[in-house]
C-alpha positions as CSV (number, residue, x, y, z in Angstrom):
1,X,6.3,12.5,5.3
2,X,8.7,14.8,3.5
3,X,6.6,17.9,4.4
4,X,6.7,16.9,8.1
5,X,10.5,16.4,7.9
6,X,10.9,19.8,6.1
7,X,8.8,21.5,8.7
8,X,10.6,19.8,11.6
9,X,14.0,20.8,10.3
10,X,12.9,24.4,9.7
11,X,11.5,24.6,13.3
12,X,14.8,23.1,14.6
13,X,16.8,25.7,12.7
14,X,14.7,28.5,14.1
15,X,15.1,27.2,17.6
16,X,18.9,26.9,17.2
17,X,19.3,30.4,15.9
18,X,17.1,31.9,18.6
19,X,19.1,30.1,21.3
20,X,22.5,30.8,20.0
21,X,22.1,34.5,19.3
22,X,25.0,35.5,21.6
23,X,27.2,32.6,20.5
24,X,30.0,33.4,18.1
25,X,30.7,30.4,15.8
26,X,33.2,30.2,12.9
27,X,34.7,27.8,10.5
28,X,37.9,28.0,8.4
29,X,38.8,25.7,5.5
30,X,40.1,25.7,2.0
31,X,37.0,26.2,-0.2
32,X,38.7,24.2,-3.0
33,X,39.1,21.1,-0.9
34,X,36.3,18.5,-1.4
35,X,35.5,17.5,2.2
36,X,32.9,15.0,0.9
37,X,35.7,12.6,0.0
38,X,36.1,11.9,3.7
39,X,33.7,9.3,4.7
40,X,35.1,7.8,7.9
41,X,36.6,9.4,11.0
42,X,38.2,8.8,14.4
43,X,39.3,10.9,17.3
44,X,42.7,11.8,18.7
45,X,43.5,12.9,22.2
46,X,41.8,16.2,23.1
47,X,44.1,19.2,23.3
48,X,44.0,22.1,25.7
49,X,44.1,25.7,24.6
50,X,46.5,26.4,27.5
51,X,47.9,24.6,30.4
52,X,45.9,26.2,33.2
53,X,44.3,23.6,35.5
54,X,40.9,25.3,35.1
55,X,40.9,24.7,31.3
56,X,42.1,21.2,31.6
57,X,39.5,20.3,34.3
58,X,36.7,21.9,32.3
59,X,37.7,20.1,29.1
60,X,38.3,16.8,30.8
61,X,34.8,16.9,32.4
62,X,33.2,17.4,29.1
63,X,35.2,15.0,26.9
64,X,32.6,12.3,26.8
65,X,29.8,14.7,26.1
66,X,31.7,16.4,23.3
67,X,32.7,13.1,21.7
68,X,29.3,11.5,21.9
69,X,27.4,14.6,20.6
70,X,30.0,15.0,17.8
71,X,29.7,11.3,16.9
72,X,25.9,11.6,16.6
73,X,26.2,14.8,14.4
74,X,28.9,13.3,12.2
75,X,26.9,10.1,11.7
76,X,23.8,12.2,10.7
77,X,26.1,13.7,8.0
78,X,26.7,10.2,6.8
79,X,30.2,9.7,8.2
80,X,31.2,6.4,9.8
81,X,33.3,6.1,13.0
82,X,36.3,3.9,12.1
83,X,39.1,3.7,14.6
84,X,41.2,1.3,12.5
85,X,41.4,3.0,9.1
86,X,39.7,6.5,9.2
87,X,39.8,9.0,6.3
88,X,39.9,11.9,8.8
89,X,41.0,12.5,12.4
90,X,39.1,15.0,14.6
91,X,40.6,16.8,17.6
92,X,39.0,19.2,20.0
93,X,40.1,21.6,22.6
94,X,38.3,24.0,24.8
95,X,38.4,26.0,27.9
96,X,37.5,29.3,29.6
97,X,39.0,32.8,29.3
98,X,38.5,35.1,32.2
99,X,38.0,38.6,31.1
100,X,37.8,41.7,33.3
101,X,36.4,45.0,32.1
102,X,36.2,48.3,33.9
103,X,33.6,51.0,33.6
104,X,33.2,54.4,35.2
105,X,30.0,55.9,36.2
106,X,29.2,59.4,34.9
107,X,30.4,62.4,36.9
108,X,27.8,64.9,38.0
109,X,29.1,68.5,38.3
110,X,27.6,71.6,39.7
111,X,28.6,74.9,38.2
112,X,28.1,78.5,39.3
113,X,28.5,81.5,37.0
114,X,28.3,85.2,37.5
115,X,27.8,87.7,34.8
116,X,27.2,91.4,34.4
117,X,25.3,92.8,31.5
118,X,26.9,95.1,29.0
119,X,25.1,98.4,29.7
120,X,25.7,101.9,28.5
121,X,28.9,101.2,26.6
122,X,30.7,99.8,29.7
123,X,32.4,96.4,29.7
124,X,30.6,93.4,31.0
125,X,32.2,90.8,33.2
126,X,31.6,87.2,33.9
127,X,33.1,84.3,35.9
128,X,32.2,80.7,36.7
129,X,33.3,77.6,38.4
130,X,32.4,73.9,38.1
131,X,32.9,71.4,40.8
132,X,32.3,67.6,40.6
133,X,30.0,66.5,43.3
134,X,29.3,62.8,42.6
135,X,30.0,59.9,40.3
136,X,33.2,58.8,38.7
137,X,33.2,55.5,40.5
138,X,35.2,52.7,38.7
139,X,33.5,49.3,38.7
140,X,35.1,46.0,37.8
141,X,33.1,43.5,35.8
142,X,34.2,39.9,35.3
143,X,33.0,37.9,32.3
144,X,33.9,34.3,31.6
145,X,34.0,33.3,28.0
146,X,33.9,29.6,27.2
147,X,35.3,28.3,23.9
148,X,35.6,25.1,22.0
149,X,37.7,24.5,18.8
150,X,37.4,21.4,16.6
151,X,39.9,20.5,13.9
152,X,39.7,17.9,11.1
153,X,43.0,16.4,9.7
154,X,43.7,14.2,6.7
155,X,44.9,10.8,8.0
156,X,47.4,10.2,5.2
157,X,49.0,13.6,4.9
158,X,48.3,15.1,8.4
159,X,47.1,18.3,6.7
160,X,44.6,20.4,8.5
161,X,41.4,20.3,6.5
162,X,38.9,22.2,8.6
163,X,38.6,24.2,11.8
164,X,35.4,25.1,13.5
165,X,34.8,26.8,16.8
166,X,32.5,28.7,19.1
167,X,32.9,31.3,21.8
168,X,30.2,32.4,24.3
169,X,30.1,34.6,27.4
170,X,28.8,32.4,30.2
171,X,27.5,32.8,33.7
172,X,27.1,30.3,36.4
173,X,23.3,30.1,36.0
174,X,23.5,28.8,32.4
175,X,22.8,25.2,31.5
176,X,26.4,24.3,30.3
177,X,25.5,20.9,28.8
178,X,22.7,22.4,26.7
179,X,24.9,25.3,25.6
180,X,27.7,22.9,24.7
181,X,25.3,20.8,22.6
182,X,24.0,23.8,20.8
183,X,27.5,25.0,20.2
184,X,28.5,21.7,18.6
185,X,25.4,21.7,16.4
186,X,26.2,25.2,15.2
187,X,29.9,24.4,14.6
188,X,29.2,21.2,12.6
189,X,26.5,23.0,10.6
190,X,29.5,24.8,9.0
191,X,31.2,21.5,8.1
192,X,30.3,21.0,4.4
193,X,30.0,17.2,4.4
194,X,26.9,15.3,3.6
195,X,26.7,11.6,2.6
196,X,23.7,9.6,1.9
197,X,22.9,7.6,5.1
């Protein structure tokens, strides 16, 4: 049974890493803080990275998915959801950054040169001209980058204990729910909490 569990967790890890190759995840926390002393959690109102209607709409539409997936992951780490007296409070924010990049195609030039050889002690001459004939077109590329940040606070002191996040360039053809679930799994893998269930 233990071998099957070990093989399953190894396979899941390989799948996650292969699917999140272009996803940038991070975590920041004080390495001297023992996060294992936090056994229960609750959620506070989600925040928005900025006030743009697009970011608020995107985050609001995924609030339930983020909280449910996060609750499942935190419970697997041995934490307990306790809305009356939690040890830690979690908060998330997310949104979309619109980025525009520009590129220029290579320029093709045609050159003509004339030269006279240096014979019999006389001076040689040369001349040339180069004229661009095609290329140099500037192209605009739009890339949307989705992001999510999760913060963990101490309930008693209000101190920020841990921050995790993910950023990924997205397109409209991507399965956003699947990508969000993978992002959450990758983020919480960086939360160094594990209690016996």
